[in-house]
C-alpha positions as CSV (number, residue, x, y, z in Angstrom):
1,M,-8.1,3.3,-15.3
2,V,-5.1,4.5,-16.7
3,I,-1.4,4.0,-15.8
4,L,0.2,7.0,-14.1
5,S,3.4,8.2,-15.9
6,H,6.8,7.9,-14.1
7,A,6.6,11.7,-13.3
8,D,2.9,11.6,-11.8
9,I,4.0,8.5,-9.7
10,E,6.8,10.6,-8.5
11,Q,4.4,13.5,-7.9
12,H,2.0,11.5,-5.7
13,L,4.6,9.8,-3.6
14,Q,6.1,13.3,-2.5
15,S,2.9,13.2,-0.4
16,L,3.0,9.3,0.7
17,Q,5.6,9.2,3.5
18,G,7.9,6.2,3.1
19,W,6.4,4.7,-0.3
20,S,8.4,3.9,-3.4
21,L,8.3,2.9,-6.9
22,S,9.9,-0.6,-7.5
23,G,9.2,-1.9,-10.7
24,N,5.7,-1.6,-11.8
25,A,4.3,-1.0,-7.9
26,I,4.9,1.5,-5.4
27,C,5.7,-0.3,-2.1
28,K,6.3,0.7,1.7
29,Q,7.2,-1.2,4.9
30,F,5.6,-1.0,8.4
31,T,7.0,-2.0,11.7
32,F,5.2,-2.9,14.6
33,A,5.5,-3.6,17.9
34,G,5.2,-7.2,17.3
35,F,3.2,-10.4,14.8
36,P,0.2,-9.9,16.9
37,E,0.4,-6.3,15.8
38,A,1.5,-6.7,12.3
39,V,-1.4,-9.2,11.9
40,T,-4.1,-6.8,13.3
41,F,-2.7,-3.8,10.7
42,V,-3.1,-6.3,7.6
43,G,-7.0,-7.3,9.1
44,H,-7.7,-3.2,9.3
45,L,-6.9,-3.5,5.7
46,V,-9.4,-6.2,4.7
47,P,-12.5,-3.8,4.6
48,E,-11.5,-1.0,2.6
49,A,-9.9,-3.4,0.3
50,E,-12.4,-5.4,-0.4
51,Q,-14.9,-2.4,-1.0
52,A,-12.5,-0.7,-3.5
53,D,-12.1,-4.6,-4.8
54,H,-8.5,-3.6,-4.9
55,H,-5.8,-5.6,-2.9
56,P,-2.1,-5.1,-2.4
57,D,0.3,-7.7,-2.2
58,I,1.5,-8.4,1.6
59,S,4.5,-9.9,3.0
60,I,4.8,-10.2,6.7
61,N,8.1,-10.7,8.2
62,Y,7.7,-11.0,12.0
63,K,6.7,-7.3,13.1
64,R,7.3,-6.0,9.5
65,V,4.3,-5.8,6.8
66,T,5.7,-4.8,3.6
67,L,3.0,-3.6,1.0
68,S,2.8,-3.7,-2.7
69,Y,0.2,-1.8,-4.7
70,S,-0.2,-2.3,-8.6
71,T,-3.1,-2.3,-10.8
72,H,-2.5,-6.0,-12.3
73,S,-5.2,-5.8,-15.0
74,Q,-3.5,-2.8,-16.1
75,G,0.3,-3.4,-16.1
76,G,1.4,-0.7,-13.5
77,V,0.4,1.9,-11.0
78,T,-3.0,3.6,-11.4
79,L,-4.9,6.2,-8.6
80,K,-6.5,3.0,-7.3
81,D,-2.8,2.3,-6.1
82,I,-2.4,5.3,-4.8
83,E,-5.7,5.4,-2.6
84,G,-4.6,2.2,-1.8
85,A,-1.2,3.7,-0.1
86,R,-3.5,6.3,1.3
87,M,-5.7,4.2,3.1
88,A,-3.1,1.7,4.3
89,D,-1.2,4.8,6.0
90,R,-4.5,5.7,7.2
91,K,-4.8,2.3,9.2
92,A,-1.3,2.1,10.2
93,Q,-1.7,5.7,11.8
94,E,-4.4,4.6,13.6
95,L,-2.6,1.5,15.2
96,L,1.1,2.9,15.9
């Protein structure tokens, strides 16, 4: 898996609403109605993340879930991270 250039990442981020580049990762904060909904969202990420063998770093703060995707083995953002972000957006849309 090849690390994307800064320009490539920025191009992909144009089609990912709310995602931004932070260091060697892409990040987004999702806000839900409450803690149960936030935890449910994280649970909905599990099957596809497991299937892809690619998992985000996750922070849950009450009703806010922050996801951070980076391919740690490569030391930066790859297409796997972009695909993970798209999957997370789909899952969030199903719940919001």
